[in-house]
C-alpha positions in Angstrom: 21.9 -6.1 -10.4 23.3 -9.6 -9.4 21.3 -12.5 -8.9 20.7 -13.7 -4.8 22.6 -16.4 -3.5 20.9 -19.5 -3.0 20.4 -19.4 0.9 18.4 -16.5 0.4 14.2 -17.4 0.7 12.4 -15.4 0.2 8.9 -15.0 0.7 7.7 -11.8 -1.5 8.3 -12.2 -5.3 10.5 -9.3 -6.9 11.5 -8.5 -10.2 14.0 -5.8 -10.0 15.6 -3.4 -13.1 18.0 -1.1 -11.6 18.4 1.6 -14.7 21.3 4.7 -13.8 20.2 7.8 -13.2 23.4 9.5 -11.7 26.4 7.8 -10.6 25.2 7.5 -7.7 21.5 6.3 -7.8 19.4 4.7 -9.8 15.2 3.8 -10.0 14.1 0.6 -9.5 11.6 -1.6 -11.1 9.8 -3.9 -8.9 7.5 -6.7 -9.7 5.6 -8.6 -6.7 3.7 -11.9 -8.0 1.4 -14.3 -6.1 2.0 -17.6 -5.0 0.9 -18.9 -8.0 3.1 -16.6 -10.2 0.7 -14.3 -11.6 0.8 -10.2 -11.1 -0.4 -9.0 -7.5 -1.7 -5.9 -7.6 -2.5 -3.5 -4.6 0.6 -5.0 -2.8 2.8 -1.7 -0.8 6.3 -2.1 -1.8 9.1 -0.6 0.7 13.0 -0.5 0.3 15.3 0.2 2.8 18.9 1.4 2.4 21.8 2.8 4.5 23.8 4.2 1.3 24.0 8.2 2.0 22.6 10.6 -1.3 19.0 12.7 -1.8 16.1 11.1 -0.4 12.1 11.9 -1.9 10.1 13.9 -1.1 7.7 12.9 2.2 3.8 11.8 1.1 2.2 14.0 3.3 -1.3 14.3 1.5 -4.2 12.0 0.4 -7.3 11.7 -0.4 -9.7 8.9 0.1 -13.5 8.5 -0.9 -16.0 6.2 0.0 -17.9 5.7 -3.5 -19.8 3.0 -4.7 -19.8 0.9 -1.4 -15.3 1.2 -1.3 -12.8 3.2 -0.1 -10.5 4.6 -3.0 -8.0 4.2 -3.5 -7.9 0.8 -2.0 -4.6 0.9 -0.4 -2.5 4.1 0.2 0.6 4.7 0.7 2.2 8.0 3.2 4.8 8.9 5.3 4.7 9.4 9.1 2.8 12.9 9.7 0.3 12.7 7.0 -3.1 14.4 6.7 -5.1 12.2 5.4 -8.9 13.6 3.4 -11.8 11.1 3.6 -14.7 12.5 1.4 -18.3 10.5 1.0 -19.4 10.6 -3.1 -22.2 8.0 -2.2 -25.7 8.5 -2.0 -26.2 7.4 1.5 -24.6 8.2 4.6 -20.8 6.4 5.5 -18.7 6.1 8.4 -14.9 5.5 8.5 -13.3 3.5 10.8 -9.1 2.9 11.3 -6.5 2.0 13.4 -3.0 -0.6 13.0 -3.9 -3.8 12.1 -1.7 -7.1 11.5 -1.6 -9.9 9.2 -5.2 -11.3 8.5 -6.6 -7.9 8.1 -7.5 -7.4 12.0 -7.2 -4.5 14.2 -4.2 -5.1 16.5 -6.2 -3.0 19.2 -10.2 -2.7 18.6 -10.2 -0.3 21.4 -7.4 2.4 19.5 -7.7 4.6 16.3 -10.3 6.5 14.7 -13.8 6.8 14.1 -16.4 9.8 12.5 -19.5 10.1 10.4 -20.0 11.2 6.7 -23.2 12.3 5.9 -24.6 10.9 2.1 -24.1 13.2 -0.8 -26.9 15.9 -1.3 -28.0 17.6 -4.5 -26.6 21.5 -3.9 -24.9 20.6 -0.7 -20.4 20.5 0.0 -19.4 17.0 0.2 -19.0 15.5 3.6 -15.3 15.1 4.5 -13.2 14.5 7.7 -9.3 14.6 8.5 -6.7 12.2 9.9 -3.3 12.5 10.4 -2.0 9.7 10.6 2.2 9.4 12.9 2.5 5.6 13.8 4.3 3.3 10.9 2.2 0.3 9.5 -1.0 -0.2 7.5 -3.9 1.1 8.7 -7.1 -1.0 8.2 -10.1 1.2 6.8 -13.7 -0.4 6.9 -17.4 1.5 7.9 -19.9 0.8 10.8 -22.8 0.7 8.6 -21.0 -1.4 5.9 -19.0 -4.6 6.7 -17.7 -5.3 3.6 -16.4 -2.1 2.9 -12.8 -2.3 3.7 -9.5 -0.1 2.7 -5.9 0.2 3.8 -3.5 3.4 4.2 0.2 2.2 4.3 2.4 4.3 7.0 6.2 4.2 5.4 8.8 3.9 7.3 11.3 4.3 4.2 10.8 7.2 1.8 10.7 4.7 -1.3 7.2 3.0 -0.8 4.6 2.6 -3.7 1.9 0.5 -4.0 2.0 -2.0 -7.5 -0.5 -1.5 -10.2 -2.6 -3.9 -12.3 0.8 -5.7 -13.3 2.2 -5.7 -10.2 5.0 -3.0 -10.8 6.8 -0.5 -9.3 8.8 2.0 -9.8 11.2 3.9 -6.4 13.0 6.3 -7.8 16.9 7.9 -7.3 17.9 4.8 -4.7 21.4 5.2 -4.1 23.6 2.8 -5.8 24.6 -0.4 -3.2 23.0 -2.3 -0.8 19.6 -2.7 0.1 16.6 -4.3 1.9 12.8 -4.7 -0.5 10.3 -5.7 1.6 6.4 -5.8 0.9 3.1 -5.8 2.5 -0.3 -6.9 1.1 -3.5 -7.2 2.7 -4.3 -10.8 1.9 -0.7 -12.0 3.5 -0.8 -14.3 6.6 2.0 -13.1 7.7 4.9 -10.9 7.7 6.9 -11.6 4.4 11.0 -11.8 5.2 12.3 -8.7 3.6 15.3 -9.9 0.5 18.1 -8.2 -0.2 19.3 -6.5 -3.6 21.9 -4.7 -5.3 20.5 -1.0 -6.6 23.0 -0.1 -9.4 24.9 -2.2 -12.6 23.2 -4.3 -15.1 21.0 -7.6 -15.0 17.6 -8.4 -15.9 14.8 -9.6 -13.4 15.2 -11.5 -10.6 12.1 -13.4 -10.0 10.9 -15.0 -6.7 8.1 -17.5 -5.2 6.0 -15.8 -3.0 3.1 -17.0 -0.4 0.4 -14.8 -0.9 -3.0 -15.5 -2.5 -5.0 -12.2 -3.0 -8.8 -13.0 -2.6 -11.5 -11.7 -5.3 -12.4 -8.4 -5.0 -16.5 -7.0 -4.0 -17.8 -6.0 -7.5 -18.8 -2.2 -7.4 -21.9 -1.4 -6.1 -24.2 0.6 -8.1 -28.0 0.8 -6.0 -28.5 1.6 -2.8 -27.8 -0.6 -0.6 -30.5 -3.0 1.2 -32.2 -0.5 3.6 -31.8 2.7 2.5 
């Protein structure tokens, strides 16, 4: 791994370690940090490469639950054409509203997207579920008409190498062909789209760390009681 020339001024922070798994590929470890240098969880990391070689299988199934007044997982990554199954585990009714979103966490077109109701969990009855297929790449904002504080996100990736960062801001993208590549980062709290970062996959080297302008907002505590009005 070679350090990037000083002319690169990316908006994201990534530490990259390439561990060879074959002559043609490597596992790429990436760390994303916020503007203060702390690990940034729930960031979507996407890697693009034009190098030949096998690609990971597409992620075509994802389950998202509504539980304790949250979408869980809060952020998911799927491939174009994926089926996303929504399930309500709370003891009160929810809606699911979804559509493509832009920087700042707003719907690009409030008149487009999908919306449906999921009934409350009832003892001895099947859980309320609904399935939505997502085809257009980009971030989808999820909300609930009944509870405005509930928000989640599904990112439909246009590259097979994509993952959500863990609590340490880290992801590992497996089997990336050796050679030049680009890394992009998306986060719900970013105000503008960050510029892609050029990287070199393969070879030896330590982590590369670069500053980001993303400042994550504090998350709402889990709801343990029935919401007011129910």
